[in-house]
C-alpha positions as CSV (number, residue, x, y, z in Angstrom):
1,M,144.9,118.0,59.2
2,T,147.5,120.6,60.0
3,R,150.2,121.8,57.7
4,I,152.0,118.9,56.0
5,S,155.6,118.7,57.0
6,P,158.4,117.6,54.5
7,I,159.2,114.0,55.0
8,T,161.4,111.3,53.4
9,L,159.6,108.3,52.0
10,R,161.6,105.2,51.0
11,G,160.2,102.4,48.8
12,K,161.5,99.5,46.8
13,Y,162.9,101.4,43.8
14,V,162.9,105.0,44.8
15,T,163.3,107.4,47.8
16,L,161.4,110.6,47.9
17,E,163.2,113.2,49.9
18,P,162.4,116.9,50.6
19,L,163.5,119.2,47.8
20,V,166.4,121.5,48.5
21,E,168.4,123.8,46.3
22,D,171.4,121.5,46.4
23,H,169.5,119.1,44.2
24,H,169.8,121.5,41.3
25,D,172.6,119.8,39.4
26,G,171.2,116.3,39.8
27,L,167.8,117.6,38.6
28,V,169.3,119.3,35.5
29,E,171.0,116.0,34.6
30,A,167.8,114.0,35.1
31,A,165.7,116.4,32.9
32,S,168.5,116.3,30.3
33,D,168.0,112.5,30.1
34,G,165.5,112.6,27.2
35,E,165.5,116.4,27.0
36,L,162.1,116.3,28.7
37,W,161.5,120.0,28.2
38,N,160.9,119.4,24.5
39,L,157.6,117.5,25.2
40,W,155.3,120.4,24.5
41,Y,152.4,119.0,26.6
42,T,154.5,118.9,29.8
43,A,156.2,121.7,31.9
44,V,159.6,120.3,32.6
45,P,162.1,123.1,33.1
46,R,165.0,123.6,30.8
47,P,168.5,123.5,32.5
48,E,168.6,127.3,32.7
49,G,165.2,127.4,34.4
50,M,165.7,124.6,36.9
51,R,166.9,126.9,39.8
52,G,163.8,129.1,39.3
53,E,161.5,126.0,39.4
54,I,163.2,124.8,42.6
55,Q,162.7,128.2,44.2
56,R,159.1,128.4,43.0
57,R,158.3,125.0,44.6
58,L,160.0,125.9,47.8
59,A,158.1,129.2,48.0
60,M,154.8,127.2,47.6
61,Q,156.0,124.9,50.4
62,E,156.6,127.9,52.6
63,D,153.0,129.1,52.1
64,G,151.6,125.7,52.8
65,S,150.2,124.9,49.3
66,M,152.8,122.4,48.2
67,V,155.2,119.8,49.6
68,P,157.9,119.1,46.9
69,F,160.0,116.0,46.7
70,T,163.1,115.0,44.7
71,T,163.0,111.4,43.5
72,R,166.2,109.3,43.9
73,L,166.8,105.9,42.4
74,N,167.6,103.3,45.1
75,D,170.7,101.1,44.7
76,L,169.5,97.6,43.9
77,V,172.0,96.0,46.2
78,T,172.0,98.2,49.3
79,G,168.6,99.9,48.9
80,E,170.2,103.2,49.7
81,P,169.0,106.3,47.7
82,G,171.4,107.3,44.9
83,K,171.0,109.1,41.6
84,I,168.4,111.8,41.2
85,I,165.8,110.9,38.5
86,G,163.1,113.5,38.9
87,M,160.6,115.5,41.0
88,T,157.1,115.2,42.3
89,T,154.8,117.0,44.8
90,Y,151.8,117.1,47.0
91,C,150.0,120.2,45.8
92,D,146.6,122.0,45.9
93,I,146.4,121.0,49.5
94,N,143.1,121.4,51.2
95,A,143.8,121.0,54.9
96,D,140.2,121.2,56.0
97,L,138.9,118.0,54.3
98,P,141.8,116.9,54.0
99,R,142.4,116.4,50.3
100,L,145.4,117.0,48.0
101,E,146.8,116.4,44.5
102,I,149.8,114.5,43.5
103,G,151.3,116.4,40.6
104,Y,154.1,118.4,38.9
105,T,155.8,115.0,38.4
106,W,158.5,114.1,35.9
107,N,161.1,111.4,35.7
108,A,164.2,110.9,33.5
109,A,163.5,109.1,30.3
110,S,165.7,106.1,31.2
111,A,163.8,105.6,34.5
112,Q,160.4,105.4,32.8
113,G,158.8,101.9,32.7
114,T,161.2,100.5,35.4
115,G,158.8,100.5,38.4
116,T,159.9,103.9,39.7
117,N,156.6,105.6,39.0
118,P,154.3,103.1,40.6
119,D,156.7,102.9,43.6
120,S,156.6,106.7,44.0
121,K,152.8,106.7,43.8
122,R,152.6,103.9,46.3
123,L,154.7,105.9,48.8
124,L,152.7,109.2,48.2
125,L,149.3,107.6,48.3
126,G,150.1,105.5,51.3
127,H,151.3,108.5,53.3
128,A,148.3,110.5,52.1
129,F,145.6,108.0,53.0
130,E,147.2,106.2,56.0
131,T,149.0,109.0,57.8
132,L,147.4,112.2,56.6
133,N,143.9,110.6,56.5
134,C,143.0,112.2,53.2
135,V,139.4,111.7,51.9
136,A,140.6,111.8,48.3
137,V,143.8,112.3,46.2
138,E,143.6,113.9,42.9
139,F,145.7,113.7,39.7
140,S,145.6,115.9,36.6
141,T,147.3,115.9,33.3
142,H,147.2,117.4,29.8
143,W,144.6,115.9,27.5
144,M,147.3,115.2,25.0
145,N,149.6,113.5,27.4
146,M,148.5,110.0,26.7
147,Q,151.4,108.4,28.6
148,S,150.5,110.2,31.7
149,R,146.7,109.5,31.4
150,E,147.4,105.8,30.9
151,A,149.8,105.7,33.9
152,I,147.2,107.4,36.2
153,A,144.5,105.0,35.1
154,R,146.8,102.0,35.7
155,L,147.1,103.2,39.3
156,G,143.4,102.6,39.7
157,A,142.3,106.3,39.7
158,K,139.0,107.1,38.1
159,Q,138.5,109.9,35.6
160,D,136.3,112.6,37.0
161,G,136.2,114.8,33.9
162,V,137.9,117.2,31.6
163,L,138.3,121.0,32.2
164,R,138.7,122.9,29.0
165,A,141.2,125.6,28.4
166,T,142.5,125.8,31.9
167,S,146.0,127.3,31.2
168,R,148.3,128.4,28.5
169,M,151.3,126.3,27.6
170,A,154.8,127.6,26.8
171,D,154.0,127.3,23.0
172,G,150.9,129.5,23.4
173,S,148.4,126.7,23.1
174,L,145.6,126.2,25.7
175,R,145.7,123.1,27.9
176,D,142.6,120.9,28.4
177,T,143.1,119.2,31.8
178,V,142.0,115.7,32.6
179,I,141.1,115.2,36.3
180,F,141.4,111.8,38.0
181,S,140.9,110.9,41.7
182,I,141.1,108.1,44.2
183,V,138.8,108.3,47.3
184,A,139.7,106.8,50.7
185,S,137.4,103.8,50.3
186,E,139.2,102.8,47.1
187,W,142.6,102.9,48.6
188,P,142.8,99.3,49.9
189,Q,142.1,98.0,46.4
190,V,144.4,100.4,44.7
191,R,147.1,99.6,47.2
192,S,146.8,95.8,46.5
193,G,147.1,96.5,42.8
194,L,150.2,98.6,43.2
195,D,151.8,96.1,45.6
196,L,151.2,93.3,43.0
197,R,152.7,95.4,40.2
198,L,155.8,96.1,42.3
199,A,156.2,92.5,43.3
200,K,156.3,91.5,39.7
201,K,159.0,94.0,38.8
202,R,162.5,92.4,38.5
């Protein structure tokens, strides 16, 4: 696999489009929906730090280690992308296998539980396995982020293990990281599960 190019992916509930600096104000509004930066076990930027986070992700895209997306909510009538609700990425890209991680993801509080997360993952996983021919896709989250761990497990990912004290959080605490993955042979089953979940929504 060569370098992954930015791409727009449109699903039932969300559209993932390449991150650009003009998304700043919409991302600040989305993060302010629930004041997500106050969740100590996540790393959602505060409004004053959003521009720096956008620039960090774009710099990582430039060096080939990340492909960042902005998540937009689709209009239920037209299907066209509208309000910005969050961010996600392909990261830790290993082009030789190929293998990558889906991570650095957050969505506005009001969008959680509405089908937007499984739709986003359906788009990202489908592109990774069916277009990029990845052998595996990884997910990681903070040990204490029970909501994220449960959401990853519901996708059909299997827990590979726990890495202790992998990084330091903003409050000074050390993060234990839970690693999950889906391998290529599991994708058809995972895809069917996601398609069923999305069909039942609304």
